[in-house]
N, C-alpha and C positions, 0 to 999 in steps of 0.2 A: 163438049160434054154438056148434056142437059143437067142443070142443078137447081134445086129449090131448098130453101131453108124454111122450116116450119116449127111452131111450138106445138107440142103434144097436148091435145085438149082433154083426153080421157082422165078422169079423176084418179085412176089407179096407174096411170102411165101405160107403157106397152107391156102389160102382163095379161095372162089368161085370155079372156074373151077379146079385148081390144087387139092383142097381138095376133090372135087367130084370124080375126076379121081383116086385119092389115095384110097378113101373109097370104090369105086366100085371094085378096084383091091383087096383090103383087104377082101371084102366079098367073092371074088372068090377063096380065098386061101384054104378053107376047114378046117382051124384051126384058133383058136382065136389068134389074134395079138394085142399087145398093143403098144402105142406110147406115149412118154413123152419127155420133154426137157432134154438135157444132164446134165443140172445143177440141175435137180431134183425139180425145183421150180414149174413146171406144169406137171400134169399127174403122172403116166401113165393112159391113157384112152383107151377105146375100139377103135381100128383102123377102125372098121366097122361102127362107129357112126359119121355121118357128123356133128352133133351138138357138140359132144365131141371134134372131131378133130379141128373144126373151133374155138371152145372155148379155145384151147391152145394158140391161137394167135401167132403161129410160123411165124417168119419173114424170108426173104430171107437170106441165108448164116448161119442161126442158126442151131446148131447141135441138133439132136434128137436121141433118143434111141428106137429101135424097139425090142420087145421081143415076144417070142412064146415058144411053147413046145420044150423040148430037144429031138427031134427025127428028122428023115429025112424031114418030112413034115414041121415041124416048122422051120428048118434050111432053107429049100427051100423058105418058105413064107417070112422070113425076108430078105433073099437075093434078092428075086424078088422085094419086096417093097422098099428096100434100093436103088436098081438100078433105080427104077421109081422116087424116091424122088430126086435123084441127077440131074435129067433132069429139064429143064425149061418147066414145064407142061403148062405154060401160053402162050408159043410161038405157033404161028399158022403154 
């Protein structure tokens, strides 16, 4: 299983605009990706579901875990989404 831990860089966490950008990117990956909090308290949930992602209540600086299939496409998907999450997606 492809797995990546990353700290959320958006100043508002995974809410509203950052969550929408993340979910849109997750849908474009072509493989199923899941996201959950690193402490295991919330998730994992489908990264392509806006309601599920926002329901995690992830805050700025909180560490999350992205998982996908253990193949090149899964590895590429979690890498791309991890890179996205590290950015402040709420900045204009």
